[in-house]
C-alpha positions as MATLAB code, in Angstrom:
seq = 'MSHFSTIKTELRNVDDLAAALTEMGYQPEAGQQQVRGYRGQMVEAQVAIRQPNGTDIGFRWNGSSYELVTDLQLWNQAVPVERFLAQLTQRYALRTVLAATRQEGFQVCEQKNAADGSIELVVTRWDG';
ca = [
     113.139   53.972  340.822;
     114.618   55.229  337.594;
     112.774   56.724  334.646;
     113.427   58.586  331.443;
     114.125   62.295  331.618;
     113.745   64.712  328.735;
     115.956   67.774  328.287;
     115.071   70.366  325.674;
     117.724   71.520  323.225;
     117.965   73.846  320.235;
     119.415   71.116  317.994;
     117.367   71.032  314.790;
     119.441   69.289  312.118;
     119.895   65.546  312.576;
     122.945   65.343  310.291;
     124.774   68.082  312.221;
     123.713   66.459  315.504;
     125.115   63.072  314.464;
     128.300   64.677  313.105;
     128.835   66.677  316.322;
     128.406   63.502  318.396;
     130.906   61.711  316.160;
     133.399   64.572  316.591;
     132.995   64.132  320.365;
     134.071   60.487  320.022;
     130.660   58.798  320.123;
     129.165   56.382  317.599;
     125.614   57.664  317.103;
     123.035   55.392  315.520;
     120.621   57.401  313.367;
     117.112   56.480  312.271;
     114.260   55.120  314.396;
     115.967   53.705  317.490;
     114.793   52.088  320.710;
     116.527   53.819  323.626;
     116.977   51.498  326.596;
     116.449   52.568  330.188;
     115.950   51.106  333.655;
     114.866   47.438  333.712;
     114.253   47.200  329.994;
     112.075   50.289  329.661;
     112.180   51.631  326.099;
     111.422   54.891  324.363;
     111.739   55.787  320.680;
     114.257   58.308  319.400;
     115.844   59.257  316.087;
     119.464   59.148  317.308;
     120.918   56.858  319.976;
     124.230   56.479  321.760;
     124.743   53.110  323.432;
     126.347   53.208  326.891;
     128.461   50.379  328.327;
     125.974   49.813  331.168;
     123.202   48.683  328.787;
     121.262   51.946  328.826;
     121.250   54.591  326.126;
     121.253   58.296  325.428;
     118.710   59.285  322.810;
     117.669   62.333  320.834;
     113.978   62.503  319.925;
     112.302   64.955  317.542;
     109.579   66.910  319.360;
     108.325   68.821  316.326;
     110.777   71.712  316.611;
     114.072   70.282  317.926;
     115.839   67.129  319.065;
     115.451   66.716  322.819;
     117.781   64.534  324.837;
     116.033   61.544  326.401;
     117.805   59.226  328.847;
     117.640   57.773  332.322;
     119.713   60.327  334.235;
     120.164   57.998  337.204;
     121.973   55.588  334.892;
     124.091   58.266  333.139;
     127.416   56.576  332.407;
     129.610   59.243  330.811;
     132.896   60.843  331.855;
     131.206   64.242  332.192;
     127.877   65.242  333.785;
     124.885   65.671  331.479;
     125.110   69.488  331.660;
     128.726   69.457  330.442;
     127.897   66.861  327.777;
     125.125   69.105  326.414;
     127.363   72.185  326.550;
     130.068   70.407  324.540;
     127.524   69.031  322.077;
     125.845   72.406  321.613;
     129.210   74.067  321.005;
     130.231   71.519  318.346;
     126.795   71.711  316.730;
     126.953   75.526  316.671;
     130.456   75.468  315.187;
     129.240   73.200  312.357;
     126.276   75.537  311.758;
     128.454   78.656  311.705;
     131.009   77.063  309.385;
     128.267   75.965  306.963;
     126.738   79.451  306.965;
     130.093   81.141  306.370;
     130.844   78.820  303.433;
     127.392   79.486  301.990;
     128.023   83.243  302.165;
     131.385   82.862  300.409;
     133.644   83.217  303.460;
     136.707   81.102  304.193;
     138.077   80.259  307.620;
     141.527   81.803  307.984;
     142.093   80.866  311.575;
     140.471   78.750  314.255;
     141.726   78.955  317.839;
     140.627   76.638  320.605;
     141.167   78.446  323.916;
     142.023   76.790  327.230;
     138.575   77.719  328.571;
     136.942   75.671  325.798;
     135.858   78.621  323.670;
     136.542   78.706  319.946;
     137.561   81.803  318.016;
     137.102   81.915  314.251;
     138.570   84.411  311.804;
     136.881   84.351  308.401;
     137.468   86.380  305.242;
     135.794   86.929  301.923;
     137.357   88.514  298.892;
     135.018   90.640  296.816;
     136.332   91.192  293.380;
];
């Protein structure tokens, strides 16, 4: 029998979460959403990704971060959930770092995406 599973994350900004999901090729639906699971079970979330099999991936605010909520037995993605979360966390972190560097007056000079999936940033700031 299937059921919803909850996986904790460190994702705290819903706009960056939705943007990171979009950059990964998903079409997130933001706002109060009903996330569908096994045999019509539902749970509320603030962000949802609809899967082709009629079940969803959701992100629900737990008071400190957005946790992933989905029926893992009905996971219907090209990558396992662990890899999905690693990719999402990396894109989310990159958005956070880029926003912080801009806020501090830095500019990105170079961004390299390595074969192992890591990202190297070179930033500069001119003090005058």
